[in-house]
C-alpha positions as CSV (number, residue, x, y, z in Angstrom):
1,M,61.1,-68.9,7.0
2,G,64.7,-68.1,7.0
3,K,66.2,-64.7,8.0
4,S,67.4,-64.2,4.4
5,T,63.9,-64.1,3.0
6,L,62.5,-61.4,5.3
7,P,64.0,-58.3,3.5
8,V,62.8,-59.7,0.2
9,L,59.3,-60.0,1.4
10,L,59.3,-56.6,3.0
11,F,60.6,-55.2,-0.3
12,L,57.8,-56.9,-2.3
13,S,55.2,-55.7,0.2
14,L,56.4,-52.1,-0.2
15,V,56.3,-52.4,-4.0
16,S,52.7,-53.8,-3.8
17,A,51.6,-50.9,-1.5
18,C,53.1,-48.3,-3.8
19,A,51.3,-49.9,-6.7
20,L,48.0,-49.6,-4.8
21,I,48.4,-45.9,-4.0
22,R,49.9,-45.0,-7.4
23,R,47.7,-42.2,-9.0
24,E,47.3,-41.0,-12.5
25,P,49.4,-37.9,-13.3
26,V,47.5,-34.6,-13.0
27,T,46.9,-33.0,-16.4
28,A,46.0,-29.3,-16.7
29,T,44.6,-27.2,-19.5
30,T,44.1,-23.4,-19.7
31,V,41.6,-21.8,-22.0
32,V,41.8,-18.1,-22.8
33,P,38.9,-17.3,-25.1
34,E,38.7,-14.5,-27.7
35,I,36.3,-11.9,-26.4
36,I,33.5,-10.3,-28.5
37,T,33.4,-6.6,-27.8
38,V,30.3,-4.4,-27.6
39,E,31.6,-2.6,-30.7
40,Q,31.0,-5.8,-32.7
41,G,27.3,-5.8,-31.8
42,A,24.7,-7.2,-29.4
43,I,24.5,-10.7,-28.0
44,Q,21.1,-12.2,-28.5
45,N,19.8,-13.9,-25.3
46,A,16.6,-14.7,-23.6
47,G,15.8,-12.3,-20.8
48,A,17.8,-9.4,-22.3
49,G,17.9,-7.0,-25.2
50,T,14.9,-7.0,-27.5
51,E,11.3,-8.0,-27.2
52,I,8.5,-8.3,-29.7
53,W,4.7,-8.0,-29.7
54,Q,2.5,-11.1,-29.7
55,G,5.4,-13.7,-30.1
56,G,5.8,-16.0,-33.0
57,P,8.1,-15.9,-36.0
58,G,8.8,-12.2,-35.9
59,D,11.8,-10.1,-34.9
60,G,10.5,-6.6,-34.5
61,V,12.0,-3.6,-36.2
62,T,15.2,-5.4,-37.2
63,N,17.5,-2.5,-38.1
64,L,17.3,-1.2,-34.5
65,I,19.8,-3.8,-33.4
66,R,23.1,-5.1,-34.8
67,Y,24.0,-8.5,-33.6
68,A,27.4,-10.1,-33.0
69,V,25.8,-13.4,-31.9
70,R,22.4,-14.8,-32.5
71,V,20.9,-17.8,-30.7
72,S,17.7,-17.9,-32.9
73,D,16.4,-16.6,-36.1
74,Y,13.4,-15.3,-34.1
75,S,13.0,-13.1,-31.1
76,V,13.5,-15.1,-27.9
77,N,11.4,-12.6,-25.8
78,S,7.8,-11.6,-26.5
79,M,5.2,-9.4,-24.9
80,I,1.4,-9.1,-24.9
81,R,-0.8,-6.4,-23.4
82,P,-4.4,-7.8,-23.2
83,G,-7.4,-5.8,-22.1
84,W,-9.9,-7.1,-19.5
85,D,-13.0,-7.0,-21.7
86,A,-11.5,-9.3,-24.3
87,F,-11.2,-12.2,-21.9
88,E,-14.4,-12.0,-19.8
89,T,-17.4,-11.6,-22.0
90,E,-19.9,-12.0,-19.1
91,K,-19.6,-12.5,-15.4
92,G,-17.3,-15.5,-14.7
93,V,-17.1,-16.5,-18.3
94,Y,-13.4,-16.4,-19.3
95,H,-11.8,-16.9,-22.7
96,F,-8.2,-17.3,-22.0
97,E,-8.0,-19.8,-24.8
98,K,-7.4,-16.7,-27.0
99,M,-3.9,-16.8,-25.6
100,D,-3.3,-20.5,-26.5
101,K,-1.5,-19.5,-29.7
102,L,0.9,-17.3,-27.8
103,F,2.0,-20.2,-25.6
104,E,2.3,-22.5,-28.5
105,Y,4.6,-19.9,-30.1
106,G,6.6,-20.1,-26.9
107,I,7.3,-23.8,-27.3
108,R,7.8,-23.6,-31.1
109,Y,10.1,-20.6,-31.2
110,G,11.8,-20.9,-27.8
111,Q,10.2,-17.7,-26.5
112,K,9.2,-16.7,-23.0
113,V,6.6,-14.0,-22.6
114,N,6.0,-10.8,-20.6
115,L,2.3,-10.7,-19.8
116,A,1.1,-7.2,-19.3
117,C,-2.4,-7.9,-17.9
118,F,-5.1,-6.9,-17.6
119,V,-5.5,-3.4,-18.9
120,T,-8.6,-1.4,-17.9
121,S,-7.9,1.8,-19.9
122,C,-7.1,2.6,-23.5
123,A,-6.5,-1.1,-24.4
124,G,-7.7,-0.9,-28.0
125,T,-11.1,-2.4,-27.1
126,K,-13.9,-2.6,-29.7
127,Q,-16.6,-2.5,-27.0
128,K,-18.5,0.7,-26.9
129,I,-21.1,1.7,-24.3
130,D,-23.0,4.9,-24.4
131,D,-20.7,6.5,-26.9
132,A,-17.5,5.6,-25.0
133,F,-15.2,2.7,-25.3
134,C,-14.9,0.4,-22.3
135,C,-12.0,-1.9,-21.6
136,Y,-13.7,-3.9,-18.8
137,P,-16.8,-6.1,-19.0
138,A,-20.2,-4.3,-19.5
139,Y,-21.6,-5.9,-16.3
140,V,-18.8,-4.3,-14.3
141,H,-19.5,-0.9,-15.8
142,E,-23.2,-1.3,-15.1
143,A,-22.5,-2.2,-11.4
144,M,-20.4,0.9,-11.0
145,Q,-23.0,3.1,-12.5
146,K,-25.6,1.8,-10.1
147,S,-23.3,2.5,-7.1
148,D,-22.0,5.6,-5.4
149,Q,-18.5,4.9,-6.8
150,K,-19.3,5.4,-10.5
151,D,-16.9,5.1,-13.4
152,K,-16.3,8.2,-15.5
153,K,-16.1,9.2,-19.2
154,N,-12.8,10.7,-20.2
155,T,-11.5,11.9,-23.6
156,L,-7.9,11.1,-24.0
157,W,-5.8,14.2,-25.0
158,L,-3.6,12.1,-27.2
159,S,-6.1,10.4,-29.5
160,K,-9.3,12.4,-28.7
161,V,-11.1,9.1,-28.1
162,T,-13.5,8.9,-25.2
163,H,-13.2,6.0,-22.8
164,W,-14.9,4.9,-19.6
165,E,-12.4,5.0,-16.8
166,P,-12.9,2.8,-13.7
167,N,-13.4,3.8,-10.1
168,F,-10.8,1.9,-8.1
169,E,-12.7,2.6,-4.8
170,N,-15.6,0.4,-6.1
171,D,-15.7,-2.9,-4.3
172,V,-17.4,-4.7,-7.2
173,F,-14.7,-3.5,-9.5
174,F,-12.0,-4.9,-7.3
175,E,-13.8,-8.2,-6.5
176,R,-14.3,-9.0,-10.2
177,Y,-10.7,-8.0,-11.1
178,D,-9.5,-10.3,-8.3
179,A,-11.7,-13.1,-9.6
180,L,-10.2,-12.5,-13.1
181,L,-6.6,-12.9,-11.7
182,E,-7.6,-16.0,-9.8
183,A,-9.0,-17.6,-13.0
184,F,-6.0,-16.6,-15.0
185,A,-3.6,-18.1,-12.5
186,A,-5.5,-21.4,-12.8
187,Y,-5.1,-21.1,-16.6
188,L,-1.4,-20.7,-16.3
189,E,-1.1,-23.8,-14.1
190,K,-2.4,-25.9,-17.0
191,P,-0.1,-27.4,-19.6
192,V,0.3,-26.5,-23.3
193,T,1.4,-29.0,-25.9
194,F,3.1,-28.3,-29.2
195,G,5.2,-30.6,-31.4
196,G,5.0,-33.4,-28.8
197,K,6.4,-31.2,-26.1
198,T,4.2,-30.4,-23.0
199,V,5.0,-27.7,-20.4
200,P,2.9,-25.8,-17.8
201,R,2.0,-22.4,-19.3
202,K,3.6,-20.6,-16.3
203,K,7.0,-22.0,-17.3
204,L,6.7,-19.9,-20.5
205,V,6.0,-16.7,-18.5
206,R,9.0,-14.6,-17.6
207,C,7.1,-11.9,-15.8
208,I,3.7,-10.3,-15.3
209,E,3.2,-6.6,-15.4
210,L,0.6,-5.0,-13.2
211,R,-1.6,-3.2,-15.7
212,H,-4.7,-2.4,-13.6
213,F,-4.2,1.3,-13.2
214,G,-3.6,4.3,-15.5
215,Y,-3.8,4.9,-19.2
216,W,-2.7,1.7,-20.9
217,G,-2.0,0.5,-17.4
218,E,1.2,2.6,-17.2
219,G,0.3,4.1,-13.8
220,A,-0.5,7.7,-14.8
221,Y,-3.9,9.3,-14.7
222,H,-5.1,12.9,-14.7
223,K,-5.9,14.1,-11.2
224,H,-9.7,14.1,-11.8
225,L,-9.5,10.3,-12.3
226,Q,-7.2,9.6,-9.3
227,P,-8.7,7.7,-6.4
228,S,-8.7,9.5,-3.0
229,N,-6.4,7.0,-1.2
230,S,-3.7,4.4,-1.6
231,A,-5.5,1.6,0.1
232,C,-7.9,0.9,-2.7
233,L,-5.0,0.5,-5.1
234,I,-2.7,-1.5,-2.8
235,R,-5.3,-4.2,-2.7
236,F,-5.0,-4.7,-6.4
237,A,-1.2,-5.0,-6.2
238,D,-1.5,-7.5,-3.4
239,A,-3.9,-9.5,-5.4
240,Y,-1.2,-10.0,-8.1
241,A,1.3,-11.1,-5.5
242,R,-1.3,-13.5,-4.0
243,H,-2.4,-15.1,-7.3
244,F,1.1,-15.3,-8.9
245,P,3.4,-16.2,-6.1
246,G,6.2,-17.8,-8.2
247,I,6.2,-15.4,-11.2
248,R,8.2,-12.2,-11.3
249,L,6.0,-9.2,-11.0
250,V,6.8,-5.9,-12.7
251,V,5.1,-2.6,-11.6
252,P,4.2,0.6,-13.4
253,T,6.2,3.8,-12.9
254,N,4.5,6.6,-14.9
255,G,2.4,7.8,-12.0
256,M,5.4,8.1,-9.7
257,G,6.5,11.5,-10.9
258,Y,3.6,13.7,-9.7
259,N,4.6,15.9,-6.8
260,S,1.5,18.0,-6.5
261,P,-0.8,17.8,-3.4
262,A,-3.5,16.3,-5.5
263,H,-1.4,13.2,-6.1
264,N,0.1,12.9,-2.6
265,P,-2.6,10.4,-1.4
266,L,-1.0,7.8,-3.7
267,L,2.4,8.2,-2.2
268,D,1.9,5.0,0.0
269,Y,0.8,3.1,-3.1
270,H,3.9,4.0,-5.0
271,F,6.2,3.0,-2.2
272,H,4.2,-0.2,-1.7
273,L,4.8,-1.1,-5.4
274,L,8.6,-0.6,-5.0
275,T,8.8,-2.7,-1.8
276,M,6.4,-5.5,-2.7
277,R,7.8,-9.0,-3.4
278,N,6.7,-12.6,-3.9
279,Q,8.5,-15.9,-4.1
280,A,10.2,-14.7,-7.3
281,G,11.8,-11.7,-5.4
282,L,11.4,-8.0,-5.4
283,A,9.1,-6.6,-8.1
284,G,10.7,-5.2,-11.2
285,I,9.6,-2.0,-12.9
286,F,8.5,-0.9,-16.4
287,R,8.9,2.5,-18.1
288,D,7.8,3.4,-21.6
289,N,8.8,6.2,-23.9
290,W,12.5,5.4,-24.2
291,G,14.2,7.8,-26.5
292,C,12.1,10.7,-25.3
293,D,13.2,14.2,-24.4
294,E,14.6,13.4,-21.0
295,T,15.1,17.1,-20.1
296,E,11.3,17.5,-19.9
297,G,9.9,18.2,-16.4
298,F,7.8,15.0,-16.4
299,Y,10.8,12.7,-16.8
300,Q,13.0,14.7,-14.4
301,R,10.3,14.5,-11.7
302,L,10.0,10.8,-12.3
303,F,13.4,9.2,-12.6
304,H,15.8,11.9,-11.4
305,A,16.5,14.0,-8.3
306,A,13.6,16.4,-9.1
307,N,11.3,13.6,-7.9
308,L,10.8,14.8,-4.4
309,Y,8.8,11.9,-3.1
310,E,10.3,10.5,0.1
311,K,9.1,8.2,2.8
312,D,10.9,7.3,6.0
313,G,14.1,8.8,4.6
314,V,14.0,6.7,1.4
315,K,13.9,8.7,-1.9
316,L,11.5,7.3,-4.5
317,F,13.7,8.2,-7.4
318,E,16.6,6.3,-5.9
319,L,14.5,3.1,-5.7
320,L,13.8,3.5,-9.4
321,R,17.4,4.3,-10.3
322,D,18.8,1.3,-8.4
323,R,16.1,-1.3,-9.2
324,W,18.3,-3.1,-11.7
325,Q,20.4,-4.4,-8.9
326,F,17.5,-6.5,-7.6
327,A,14.9,-6.9,-10.4
328,P,14.4,-6.2,-14.1
329,L,13.4,-3.0,-15.7
330,V,11.6,-3.4,-19.0
331,G,9.7,-1.1,-21.4
332,E,9.3,0.2,-25.0
333,P,10.4,3.3,-27.0
334,G,8.0,6.1,-27.9
335,R,7.0,7.4,-31.2
336,W,8.7,10.8,-31.3
337,G,9.5,13.5,-33.8
338,P,12.0,16.4,-33.8
339,K,11.1,19.5,-31.7
340,K,11.5,23.2,-32.2
341,N,13.9,23.3,-29.2
342,G,16.3,21.1,-31.2
343,F,15.4,17.8,-29.6
344,Q,16.1,14.9,-32.0
345,P,14.3,11.6,-31.1
346,Y,16.3,8.7,-29.8
347,W,19.7,10.5,-29.9
348,G,19.9,10.4,-26.1
349,L,18.8,6.7,-25.8
350,Y,22.3,5.4,-24.8
351,E,22.5,7.9,-21.9
352,Q,19.1,7.0,-20.7
353,V,19.8,3.3,-20.6
354,S,23.2,4.0,-19.0
355,Y,21.3,5.7,-16.1
356,L,18.5,3.2,-15.4
357,R,20.1,0.0,-16.8
358,P,17.1,-1.8,-18.3
359,S,17.2,-5.5,-19.1
360,M,14.9,-5.4,-22.1
361,I,13.4,-2.8,-24.4
362,R,11.0,-3.7,-27.2
363,N,12.3,-3.1,-30.7
364,C,9.0,-1.7,-31.9
365,N,6.8,1.3,-31.4
366,V,9.3,3.7,-33.0
367,S,8.5,6.5,-35.5
368,E,8.6,5.2,-39.0
369,G,7.1,8.1,-40.9
370,R,3.5,7.0,-40.5
371,H,0.9,6.5,-37.7
372,T,3.1,8.4,-35.3
373,T,2.1,10.6,-32.4
374,N,4.1,13.5,-33.7
375,P,3.0,16.0,-36.4
376,T,6.0,15.3,-38.7
377,D,6.8,12.6,-41.1
378,Y,10.0,11.8,-39.3
379,S,11.2,8.2,-39.7
380,I,14.0,6.6,-37.7
381,H,15.1,4.7,-40.8
382,D,16.3,8.0,-42.3
383,D,18.2,9.0,-39.1
384,P,21.6,7.2,-38.9
385,K,22.4,8.9,-35.6
386,A,19.2,7.5,-34.0
387,L,19.9,4.0,-35.4
388,D,23.4,4.2,-34.0
389,A,22.0,5.1,-30.6
390,F,19.9,2.0,-30.6
391,H,22.8,-0.2,-31.8
392,R,25.0,1.0,-29.0
393,A,22.2,0.7,-26.4
394,Y,21.2,-2.9,-27.3
395,A,24.9,-3.9,-27.2
396,V,24.9,-3.3,-23.4
397,I,21.3,-3.6,-22.3
398,G,20.8,-6.6,-20.0
399,F,23.7,-9.0,-19.3
400,R,26.8,-9.8,-21.3
401,Y,28.7,-12.7,-19.6
402,L,32.1,-14.0,-20.5
403,F,35.0,-15.8,-18.9
404,T,38.5,-14.5,-19.2
405,E,40.2,-17.8,-18.4
406,A,39.2,-21.4,-17.7
407,R,41.6,-23.8,-15.9
408,V,40.9,-27.5,-16.2
409,K,42.7,-30.1,-14.0
410,R,42.1,-33.8,-13.9
411,G,43.6,-36.9,-12.3
412,D,42.5,-40.1,-10.7
413,G,39.0,-39.8,-12.1
414,S,38.5,-36.4,-10.7
415,L,37.8,-33.1,-12.6
416,E,38.4,-29.6,-11.3
417,I,37.2,-26.6,-13.4
418,G,38.1,-23.1,-12.3
419,I,36.6,-20.2,-14.4
420,D,37.0,-16.4,-14.1
421,W,33.6,-14.8,-14.8
422,L,32.8,-11.3,-15.9
423,N,29.6,-9.5,-16.8
424,I,30.3,-6.4,-19.0
425,G,26.6,-5.6,-19.7
426,F,24.3,-3.4,-17.6
427,T,22.5,-5.9,-15.5
428,P,22.7,-9.5,-14.2
429,T,20.4,-12.1,-15.6
430,Y,17.2,-12.4,-13.5
431,D,16.4,-15.9,-14.7
432,A,17.8,-19.1,-13.1
433,W,20.1,-20.4,-15.8
434,R,22.1,-23.5,-15.2
435,I,25.8,-23.8,-16.0
436,R,26.4,-27.3,-17.3
437,Y,29.7,-29.1,-18.2
438,F,29.6,-32.1,-20.4
439,I,32.0,-34.5,-22.2
440,E,31.6,-35.9,-25.7
441,D,33.4,-39.0,-27.1
442,E,35.0,-39.0,-30.5
443,A,31.7,-39.7,-32.1
444,G,30.2,-36.6,-30.6
445,K,28.0,-38.5,-28.1
446,E,27.6,-37.1,-24.6
447,I,29.1,-39.5,-22.1
448,W,29.1,-37.3,-18.9
449,A,27.5,-34.1,-17.6
450,G,27.7,-32.1,-14.4
451,D,26.3,-28.8,-13.2
452,S,28.2,-25.9,-11.7
453,T,27.3,-24.5,-8.3
454,L,27.6,-20.9,-9.5
455,D,24.4,-18.9,-9.9
456,L,25.0,-16.3,-12.6
457,R,22.4,-14.0,-11.1
458,A,25.0,-13.2,-8.5
459,V,27.5,-12.1,-11.1
460,L,26.7,-8.4,-11.4
461,P,28.4,-5.9,-13.7
462,D,31.1,-3.7,-12.1
463,V,29.6,-0.2,-11.9
464,T,33.0,1.3,-11.7
465,A,34.0,-0.1,-15.1
466,P,32.6,1.4,-18.4
467,P,30.2,-0.9,-20.1
468,G,31.9,-3.3,-22.4
469,V,35.3,-2.9,-20.9
470,V,37.0,-6.1,-19.9
471,M,38.9,-5.8,-16.6
472,A,40.2,-9.3,-16.1
473,E,41.5,-8.5,-12.6
474,K,38.0,-8.0,-11.4
475,A,36.7,-11.3,-12.7
476,R,35.0,-13.6,-10.2
477,T,36.7,-17.0,-9.8
478,H,34.5,-20.0,-9.3
479,V,35.8,-23.6,-8.9
480,D,33.8,-26.8,-9.4
481,R,35.0,-30.3,-8.6
482,F,33.6,-33.6,-9.8
483,D,34.5,-37.3,-9.2
484,K,34.1,-40.4,-11.3
485,V,34.6,-38.5,-14.6
486,P,35.4,-40.4,-17.8
487,K,39.2,-40.4,-18.5
488,T,38.9,-39.3,-22.2
489,G,36.7,-37.1,-24.3
490,R,36.2,-33.5,-25.1
491,L,35.0,-31.1,-22.4
492,F,32.4,-28.3,-23.1
493,I,30.5,-25.7,-21.1
494,R,26.9,-24.6,-22.0
495,I,24.4,-22.5,-20.1
496,V,20.9,-23.9,-20.3
497,D,17.4,-22.9,-19.4
498,P,16.2,-25.4,-16.7
499,D,12.7,-25.1,-18.1
500,G,13.9,-26.3,-21.5
501,I,12.4,-23.3,-23.4
502,S,15.0,-20.7,-24.1
503,P,18.0,-21.4,-26.4
504,N,21.3,-21.9,-24.6
505,M,22.8,-18.6,-23.4
506,A,25.3,-17.0,-25.7
507,L,28.5,-15.6,-24.1
508,S,30.5,-12.6,-25.2
509,I,33.3,-14.9,-26.5
510,K,34.0,-16.7,-29.8
511,G,33.9,-20.5,-30.2
512,R,30.2,-21.2,-29.8
513,T,29.2,-24.5,-31.4
514,A,26.1,-25.5,-33.2
515,K,24.9,-27.0,-29.9
516,G,25.2,-23.7,-28.1
517,A,28.3,-24.8,-26.2
518,Y,31.9,-23.7,-25.8
519,P,34.9,-26.0,-25.8
520,L,37.1,-26.2,-22.7
521,G,39.5,-28.9,-23.7
522,E,40.5,-31.3,-26.5
523,A,40.4,-35.1,-26.4
524,G,42.1,-36.3,-23.2
525,F,42.3,-32.7,-21.9
């Protein structure tokens, strides 16, 4: 080889090397979506907002809520409150198949259910024993009557109906209730099939409310029905945690406002409820009677500083007030009427939800001019101010996610997506949603998908910002990176239920497609 050819070869080698390391130019796209404000209405989502009785193709009292975005023609959250006696007709003979239709509804209508089970008092039973209704099996009643820990008759002040009320210190009562929960847990493990789709029943259960104690299982009893100690009640709570380790538990609150010495023996029980947890996390809470007269002593002694219960320096009312940060608060309105003191039902609802920050309130059980628990013929449908209070409340109850900006970069087969997330609702989501990106080709066929590493449960609302106010500077930035991504196509984001039950989450932004997704870039992006 002559000297004259060496520079040429070196030059050619350099050109070849440059060709090998040449990269595609980096392209970048920025998306700034149009935000849907709370004034425009609520965002329908699973795990937030409204909830209906019994599930199925219903939607509750529809004019209580004004929607800006709907993900389904039906409610995506349902609730059932079964009594014990309806599911155990004789010792060890269970009839959980009565719930099969509820779980079929879940698959058919994309609903997850809150199971409030199993009620032992005032559950609407048809079983009558010795001139009193009984919400637990007759054999359990007979066993208590033969023991030193007898159940008692009690006439409810509200309905004037007499019920048998259980004795929670009775070992037989606990043993049979524990067996009931064990059998029900086995039922939830089994699959349900509808329309060719099969899922374990427990996947359709969002939470289980502990309904073993108090009128309607709400946790409140008159003092003559109270057990003498916390231990006998704690074992019931622990039974729920033992039998349903992976399902969120929700505990009653109505008994937590009694400050008299007669109720102090239950102080340990109440604190136990508010510190118990299972694999799903810390227990949530439920309160009923939303829209009530919150100035009444009962509610002040329950949810506010007038609740003097304290243990080891921890105030009980603060645990209730702050529960939303860790676990859901759910419940239902009450049937109220105007009072002589000037109270108007439901007018103060927005202030109540602003204080406790619930994730879900059933849109039912309101005064509609009939079958109410007040002596008037008041109907919420004739009260524009009450309806407006519900509209405002439902617009902020639960979570309300959005992104203020999305930045997409790609090059050399890689894809980088940076999104600024905000939550302008009242709570995070407590369900494990999955953020998924996908690319469609020109024919609308999905050709690639990848999941974000962000867990939306960690994106809490900013308590210093008024609800519904978008403060972009406080958004949480999250960046995801992917390799070996197709070079062309249209990029989308959607938030999916990993259980495949609930409809894709709706964000508080415009641009939602029929597939429940949001575009992040045009072809080639």
